[in-house]
ROLOMI-8831 format. One record per residue (C-alpha): residue in three letters; x negated, y, z negated. Coordinates in steps of 0.25 Angstrom, whole numbers, plus 2048, in hexadecimal, padded with zeros to 3 digits. Last residue first. Layout:
N
{r 'ala'; {X; Y; Z}}
...
This chain:
325
{r 'tyr'; {7B0; 7CE; 7EA}}
{r 'asn'; {7AC; 7C8; 7F7}}
{r 'lys'; {7B9; 7C2; 7FB}}
{r 'ala'; {7C0; 7CF; 7F9}}
{r 'leu'; {7B7; 7D6; 803}}
{r 'thr'; {7BC; 7CC; 80E}}
{r 'arg'; {7CA; 7CE; 80A}}
{r 'phe'; {7C9; 7DD; 80B}}
{r 'ile'; {7C1; 7DB; 818}}
{r 'thr'; {7CC; 7D2; 81E}}
{r 'gln'; {7D7; 7DC; 81A}}
{r 'trp'; {7CF; 7E7; 820}}
{r 'ser'; {7CD; 7E2; 82E}}
{r 'ala'; {7C4; 7ED; 833}}
{r 'lys'; {7C3; 7F4; 840}}
{r 'gly'; {7C7; 801; 83B}}
{r 'tyr'; {7D3; 801; 832}}
{r 'asp'; {7D5; 810; 833}}
{r 'lys'; {7D2; 81D; 82B}}
{r 'gly'; {7CF; 814; 81F}}
{r 'leu'; {7D2; 80F; 811}}
{r 'arg'; {7CE; 802; 80B}}
{r 'val'; {7D0; 7FE; 7FC}}
{r 'ile'; {7CC; 7F1; 7F7}}
{r 'ile'; {7D1; 7EB; 7EA}}
{r 'leu'; {7CC; 7DF; 7E3}}
{r 'asn'; {7CF; 7D6; 7D7}}
{r 'lys'; {7CA; 7CB; 7DF}}
{r 'ala'; {7D6; 7C2; 7DF}}
{r 'pro'; {7DF; 7CF; 7DF}}
{r 'asn'; {7DA; 7D3; 7EC}}
{r 'val'; {7E0; 7E1; 7EF}}
{r 'tyr'; {7DE; 7E9; 7FC}}
{r 'val'; {7E2; 7F8; 7FC}}
{r 'tyr'; {7E1; 7FB; 80B}}
{r 'gln'; {7E2; 807; 815}}
{r 'gly'; {7DE; 803; 823}}
{r 'leu'; {7E3; 80C; 82D}}
{r 'ile'; {7F1; 808; 829}}
{r 'gly'; {7F4; 805; 81A}}
{r 'gln'; {7F2; 7F8; 812}}
{r 'ala'; {7F5; 7F4; 804}}
{r 'met'; {7EE; 7E7; 801}}
{r 'tyr'; {7F0; 7D9; 7FC}}
{r 'asp'; {7E7; 7CD; 7F7}}
{r 'gly'; {7EE; 7C1; 7F1}}
{r 'glu'; {7E8; 7B6; 7FA}}
{r 'gln'; {7F3; 7B5; 804}}
{r 'ser'; {7EB; 7BF; 80D}}
{r 'pro'; {7EC; 7CE; 811}}
{r 'leu'; {7F8; 7D1; 809}}
{r 'trp'; {7FD; 7DF; 80C}}
{r 'trp'; {806; 7E6; 802}}
{r 'gln'; {813; 7ED; 804}}
{r 'tyr'; {81B; 7E3; 7FC}}
{r 'gln'; {815; 7D7; 803}}
{r 'tyr'; {80D; 7D5; 810}}
{r 'his'; {804; 7CB; 816}}
{r 'ser'; {80D; 7BF; 814}}
{r 'ala'; {818; 7C7; 81B}}
{r 'ser'; {826; 7C9; 815}}
{r 'gly'; {832; 7C0; 817}}
{r 'gln'; {837; 7BF; 809}}
{r 'ser'; {82E; 7B2; 806}}
{r 'thr'; {822; 7B8; 80D}}
{r 'asp'; {81A; 7BA; 800}}
{r 'val'; {80B; 7BD; 7FF}}
{r 'lys'; {809; 7C4; 7F2}}
{r 'thr'; {806; 7D3; 7F1}}
{r 'ser'; {813; 7DB; 7EE}}
{r 'glu'; {819; 7CF; 7E6}}
{r 'lys'; {80D; 7CF; 7DC}}
{r 'val'; {80C; 7DE; 7DB}}
{r 'trp'; {81B; 7DE; 7D8}}
{r 'glu'; {819; 7D3; 7CD}}
{r 'ala'; {80E; 7DB; 7C7}}
{r 'pro'; {818; 7E7; 7C5}}
{r 'val'; {811; 7F4; 7C9}}
{r 'leu'; {80C; 7FE; 7BF}}
{r 'gln'; {809; 7F4; 7B4}}
{r 'gln'; {800; 7FB; 7AB}}
{r 'gly'; {7F4; 7F3; 7A5}}
{r 'asn'; {7E9; 7FA; 7AD}}
{r 'trp'; {7F2; 7FB; 7B9}}
{r 'asn'; {7FA; 7EF; 7BC}}
{r 'gly'; {801; 7ED; 7C9}}
{r 'glu'; {7FC; 7DF; 7CB}}
{r 'asn'; {7ED; 7E3; 7C8}}
{r 'leu'; {7E9; 7E2; 7D6}}
{r 'tyr'; {7F6; 7EA; 7D9}}
{r 'leu'; {7F1; 7F6; 7D1}}
{r 'arg'; {7E3; 7F4; 7D6}}
{r 'gly'; {7E8; 7F6; 7E4}}
{r 'leu'; {7EF; 803; 7E1}}
{r 'lys'; {7E2; 807; 7DA}}
{r 'ala'; {7DA; 805; 7E7}}
{r 'phe'; {7E3; 80F; 7EE}}
{r 'asp'; {7DF; 819; 7E3}}
{r 'arg'; {7D0; 816; 7E6}}
{r 'ala'; {7D2; 818; 7F5}}
{r 'arg'; {7D9; 826; 7F4}}
{r 'ala'; {7E8; 82A; 7F6}}
{r 'asn'; {7F2; 82E; 800}}
{r 'leu'; {7FE; 824; 800}}
{r 'cys'; {803; 825; 80F}}
{r 'cys'; {80B; 819; 813}}
{r 'phe'; {818; 811; 812}}
{r 'thr'; {81D; 819; 806}}
{r 'lys'; {81D; 826; 80E}}
{r 'glu'; {821; 82E; 802}}
{r 'leu'; {82E; 836; 804}}
{r 'gly'; {82E; 845; 805}}
{r 'asp'; {838; 84E; 7FE}}
{r 'lys'; {830; 85A; 803}}
{r 'ser'; {822; 857; 809}}
{r 'lys'; {826; 84D; 813}}
{r 'asp'; {824; 83E; 817}}
{r 'leu'; {81C; 83D; 80A}}
{r 'ser'; {80D; 838; 809}}
{r 'trp'; {80A; 831; 7FB}}
{r 'ser'; {7FF; 839; 7F4}}
{r 'ala'; {7F3; 836; 7EB}}
{r 'asp'; {7EB; 83C; 7E0}}
{r 'tyr'; {7DE; 835; 7DC}}
{r 'glu'; {7D8; 82C; 7D2}}
{r 'met'; {7E5; 824; 7CF}}
{r 'gln'; {7E8; 820; 7C1}}
{r 'leu'; {7F0; 814; 7C5}}
{r 'pro'; {7FB; 818; 7BC}}
{r 'thr'; {7FC; 826; 7C2}}
{r 'trp'; {7FC; 821; 7D1}}
{r 'ile'; {805; 815; 7CF}}
{r 'lys'; {812; 816; 7C8}}
{r 'glu'; {813; 825; 7C5}}
{r 'gln'; {80C; 82A; 7D1}}
{r 'leu'; {813; 820; 7DA}}
{r 'tyr'; {820; 824; 7D5}}
{r 'gln'; {81D; 833; 7D7}}
{r 'thr'; {819; 830; 7E6}}
{r 'ile'; {826; 828; 7E8}}
{r 'thr'; {82E; 834; 7E3}}
{r 'lys'; {837; 834; 7D7}}
{r 'gly'; {845; 838; 7DA}}
{r 'lys'; {84C; 82A; 7D9}}
{r 'leu'; {840; 821; 7D9}}
{r 'ala'; {848; 816; 7E0}}
{r 'lys'; {84C; 81F; 7EB}}
{r 'glu'; {83D; 822; 7EE}}
{r 'leu'; {83A; 813; 7ED}}
{r 'val'; {844; 80F; 7F7}}
{r 'gly'; {83F; 819; 801}}
{r 'gly'; {831; 815; 7FE}}
{r 'leu'; {834; 807; 801}}
{r 'leu'; {83B; 80C; 80E}}
{r 'gln'; {82D; 812; 811}}
{r 'thr'; {827; 804; 80F}}
{r 'asn'; {830; 7FD; 818}}
{r 'gly'; {82F; 808; 823}}
{r 'ser'; {820; 806; 823}}
{r 'thr'; {822; 7F9; 82B}}
{r 'tyr'; {81B; 7EB; 829}}
{r 'gln'; {825; 7E1; 82F}}
{r 'tyr'; {828; 7D4; 828}}
{r 'arg'; {834; 7CD; 82D}}
{r 'gln'; {841; 7C7; 829}}
{r 'gly'; {843; 7CD; 81B}}
{r 'pro'; {84C; 7D8; 820}}
{r 'pro'; {855; 7D7; 82D}}
{r 'val'; {84E; 7DC; 839}}
{r 'glu'; {84D; 7EA; 83F}}
{r 'pro'; {854; 7F2; 834}}
{r 'lys'; {856; 801; 833}}
{r 'met'; {84E; 80D; 82E}}
{r 'asn'; {855; 81A; 830}}
{r 'ala'; {855; 81E; 821}}
{r 'met'; {847; 81C; 820}}
{r 'tyr'; {844; 826; 82B}}
{r 'lys'; {84C; 830; 824}}
{r 'arg'; {845; 82E; 817}}
{r 'leu'; {838; 82F; 81D}}
{r 'his'; {83B; 83C; 824}}
{r 'arg'; {82E; 843; 826}}
{r 'gly'; {827; 83B; 830}}
{r 'tyr'; {819; 838; 832}}
{r 'tyr'; {817; 82A; 82C}}
{r 'phe'; {826; 826; 82C}}
{r 'ser'; {827; 82A; 83A}}
{r 'ala'; {81A; 824; 83F}}
{r 'ala'; {81E; 817; 838}}
{r 'asp'; {82C; 817; 83F}}
{r 'gly'; {826; 818; 84D}}
{r 'phe'; {826; 824; 856}}
{r 'pro'; {817; 828; 855}}
{r 'asn'; {814; 819; 858}}
{r 'val'; {806; 817; 854}}
{r 'tyr'; {809; 812; 845}}
{r 'ser'; {814; 808; 84A}}
{r 'glu'; {81C; 803; 83E}}
{r 'asn'; {829; 804; 845}}
{r 'phe'; {834; 801; 83B}}
{r 'glu'; {841; 7F9; 83C}}
{r 'ile'; {844; 7F3; 82E}}
{r 'gly'; {843; 7E4; 82D}}
{r 'ser'; {840; 7E6; 81E}}
{r 'thr'; {835; 7DB; 81D}}
{r 'met'; {82A; 7E5; 81A}}
{r 'gln'; {827; 7DE; 80C}}
{r 'leu'; {82A; 7EA; 804}}
{r 'leu'; {835; 7EE; 80C}}
{r 'his'; {83C; 7E1; 80C}}
{r 'leu'; {83A; 7E0; 7FD}}
{r 'ile'; {841; 7EE; 7FC}}
{r 'thr'; {84D; 7E7; 802}}
{r 'val'; {853; 7E9; 810}}
{r 'asn'; {861; 7E3; 811}}
{r 'asp'; {869; 7F0; 812}}
{r 'leu'; {860; 7F5; 81D}}
{r 'gly'; {86B; 7F6; 828}}
{r 'asn'; {869; 805; 82B}}
{r 'asp'; {876; 809; 823}}
{r 'lys'; {870; 803; 817}}
{r 'leu'; {863; 80B; 818}}
{r 'glu'; {86A; 818; 812}}
{r 'pro'; {86A; 810; 805}}
{r 'leu'; {85B; 812; 803}}
{r 'tyr'; {85A; 80D; 7F4}}
{r 'asn'; {863; 802; 7F3}}
{r 'thr'; {862; 801; 802}}
{r 'ile'; {854; 7FB; 800}}
{r 'pro'; {85B; 7EE; 7FC}}
{r 'glu'; {855; 7E9; 7EF}}
{r 'asp'; {84D; 7DD; 7EF}}
{r 'val'; {840; 7E4; 7EB}}
{r 'ser'; {847; 7E6; 7DD}}
{r 'lys'; {84E; 7F0; 7D5}}
{r 'ile'; {847; 7FD; 7D9}}
{r 'leu'; {846; 808; 7CE}}
{r 'gly'; {844; 7FE; 7C3}}
{r 'asp'; {836; 803; 7C0}}
{r 'ala'; {830; 7F5; 7C4}}
{r 'ile'; {838; 7F6; 7D1}}
{r 'ala'; {832; 804; 7D3}}
{r 'cys'; {824; 800; 7D0}}
{r 'gly'; {825; 7F5; 7DA}}
{r 'ile'; {82A; 7FF; 7E4}}
{r 'leu'; {81F; 807; 7E1}}
{r 'met'; {814; 7FD; 7E3}}
{r 'ser'; {81B; 7FA; 7F1}}
{r 'thr'; {819; 809; 7F5}}
{r 'val'; {80B; 807; 7F1}}
{r 'ser'; {809; 7FB; 7FA}}
{r 'lys'; {810; 804; 806}}
{r 'ala'; {806; 80F; 802}}
{r 'met'; {7FB; 806; 808}}
{r 'ser'; {802; 80A; 815}}
{r 'phe'; {7FB; 817; 817}}
{r 'ser'; {7F2; 819; 80B}}
{r 'ala'; {7ED; 826; 80F}}
{r 'val'; {7DF; 829; 80B}}
{r 'val'; {7DB; 835; 801}}
{r 'ser'; {7CC; 836; 7FF}}
{r 'ser'; {7C7; 837; 7F1}}
{r 'gln'; {7BD; 82B; 7F2}}
{r 'glu'; {7B7; 830; 7FF}}
{r 'tyr'; {7BA; 831; 80E}}
{r 'gly'; {7B1; 836; 819}}
{r 'asn'; {7B1; 82A; 821}}
{r 'phe'; {7AF; 820; 816}}
{r 'tyr'; {7B1; 81E; 807}}
{r 'lys'; {7AB; 813; 7FE}}
{r 'glu'; {7AF; 80B; 7F2}}
{r 'tyr'; {7AA; 7FD; 7EF}}
{r 'gln'; {7A9; 7F4; 7E3}}
{r 'ile'; {7B3; 7FD; 7DB}}
{r 'thr'; {7B7; 7F6; 7CE}}
{r 'asp'; {7C5; 7F3; 7C9}}
{r 'asn'; {7C2; 7E4; 7CA}}
{r 'gln'; {7BF; 7E5; 7D9}}
{r 'ile'; {7C0; 7F2; 7E1}}
{r 'ile'; {7BB; 7F4; 7F0}}
{r 'leu'; {7BE; 801; 7F5}}
{r 'phe'; {7BD; 806; 804}}
{r 'ala'; {7C0; 814; 809}}
{r 'val'; {7C0; 81C; 816}}
{r 'ser'; {7C0; 810; 81F}}
{r 'glu'; {7C0; 812; 82E}}
{r 'asn'; {7B9; 805; 832}}
{r 'ser'; {7AB; 80B; 834}}
{r 'ala'; {7AB; 80F; 825}}
{r 'leu'; {7AF; 802; 820}}
{r 'tyr'; {7A5; 7FA; 829}}
{r 'asp'; {79A; 804; 825}}
{r 'asp'; {79C; 802; 816}}
{r 'phe'; {79D; 7F2; 818}}
{r 'val'; {790; 7F1; 820}}
{r 'val'; {794; 7E7; 82B}}
{r 'glu'; {791; 7D8; 82C}}
{r 'arg'; {796; 7D1; 838}}
{r 'asn'; {79A; 7C2; 836}}
{r 'gly'; {7A9; 7C0; 839}}
{r 'gly'; {7AD; 7CE; 83E}}
{r 'val'; {7AA; 7D5; 831}}
{r 'thr'; {7A0; 7D2; 826}}
{r 'leu'; {79F; 7DD; 81C}}
{r 'val'; {793; 7E3; 816}}
{r 'lys'; {78F; 7EA; 809}}
{r 'pro'; {79B; 7E6; 801}}
{r 'ala'; {79C; 7ED; 7F3}}
{r 'arg'; {79A; 7E5; 7E7}}
{r 'pro'; {798; 7F1; 7DE}}
{r 'asn'; {78D; 7F1; 7D3}}
{r 'lys'; {792; 7FB; 7C9}}
{r 'ala'; {7A0; 7FA; 7CF}}
{r 'ala'; {7A8; 806; 7CD}}
{r 'tyr'; {7B4; 804; 7C4}}
{r 'phe'; {7C2; 809; 7CA}}
{r 'thr'; {7C7; 816; 7C5}}
{r 'phe'; {7D4; 819; 7BE}}
{r 'pro'; {7D7; 828; 7BE}}
{r 'gln'; {7D9; 830; 7B2}}
{r 'pro'; {7E0; 83D; 7B6}}
{r 'ser'; {7E8; 834; 7C0}}
{r 'ala'; {7EA; 838; 7CE}}
{r 'thr'; {7F6; 83F; 7D3}}
{r 'met'; {800; 83A; 7DD}}
C-alpha cells in the first residue's frame, strides 16, 4: 500500500498529559519511560481527542520504523469483510463459507458461516501452537501454499458450540474475501477502502504466502508504522467514519466491538476484536505484544508495539492509563 500525498496527522499537545510514573505490583512506582523500554517496547502512543499526549520509541526504533502487526491484522480483515458486505460483494455474515469456497463442502464444512469465522466458533480443527514447528500455525505462517492448506481444513466439532481462537478462521475469511473480490487483491481492496481514505503517512505491506499469485496472510503480518496503526483505531473510535466519510458501516463497528455471547461467542472476543472489559473498550492484539487499544468513553487510543510482551500486563496498563485521562 502507498502513503497519502496529503497525510492526516494527529495534533501534538502543547502541554502533553504524559504519564511520568506507573504503579505496578500493587504499590511500586516505576518511571514510565524506563518501564516501557525494559519491557521490550519499541513504540508507545497515547492519543486523546485527536491529540498526541505521549509518543516515544525505544530499543533503536523511531517513528518511521516498520513493525509487523502479527494478529492485529485479524481486526483489519474484519474491517474489510464489513466493507465487502456494504459493497454488496458478500451478502451477509450468515452466508455459508462454501458459497465462496465450495471445495470445503467435501470436508464437511457446509454449515460453517462467515459469522462463525468472525467469532472463532467454527469448530474447525486447527493447531494454534506457535512453538510446534509441525503445527498448523507454523505451516500457515512459514508455508507457501495457503490455498492448499485451507482446502484441507476439516471440522473438529459442529460450528457454534465453542469459542476457540485459531488463525485458521481468519485465513478462511481471507479466502472468502479473495473470492468475493473477483480478481482484485485483498491488498488492493485495503488500499482503496482504508489506506487511501485514512490518509496514511507511510507505505505499508501485507505479507503474502508467495511472490507469484500469492495470497495475503490475513491472520497476520500487516507491516506498518505506529502512527498509521493508530489511525485504524481512530476509524473505529469514530464508528467507521473518517472526517465525514463513512468507510466502514457504523453498525458493523458496533457489532464487531460489543459484548455478545448470544451466538456462542466468547464475552471477550467479537468479530476479530478483543474486549478487555464489559465497559465498551476494545483492541486489536498481536503476538509479542502488538496492540491498538480504543476506549470510546475517554475518546482515547493507545498503541503499543514491541519485540515481546516483557513482564507487563498490557491490558491492565491500558485500562489504568485510561482512568487517568
